[in-house]
C-alpha positions, 0 to 999 in steps of 0.5 A: 898555053895553059891547059883548060884542066889547070885553069878550071882546077885553079878556079875551083881551088880559088873558090874553095879557098875563098870559102875557107874550105879544105879539099875534104870538106868540098869533096864531102859537100860535092859527094866526091873523094877529096883526092879527086878534088886535089887531082882536079885542082892540079889539072891532073883529072879530066873532070866530067860535066856531072862532077863539075856540076856537083862541085859548082853546086857545093861551091854555090856558083854556076858552072860557067863560073869555072870558065871565067879565066881567059886563055887568050892572054898568054903568060897570065898569072892565074891569080891575077885573073879576077882583078883583071876581070874586075878592071875590065868590067869597070872600064866597060862602063867608062866613056872614051875620054876616061879610058884614054886617061886610064891607058896613059896611067897604065903606060906609066907603069910599063 
């Protein structure tokens, strides 16, 4: 199973890259060293809650956003996570007959 440190680190990296920021810039905005950001993103650093909060504030997201990766789905490519969540949100709004159609379409790809 993928480590929670790697999952949170990957999420931080994704959010930082979406903003077009370097590790140095995120570190500056969060008040931590850029080398710390790098080690967190690689899942090497056991980040404290206080530093997680600083990084969340710098990235303008809520702390819980860092935990949106699903650890229950084994073997998932982390870069696919946001697309999967988006699809799940769309499917939650569908009725049962539409869900069955979607299931049949997905089966065609397997």
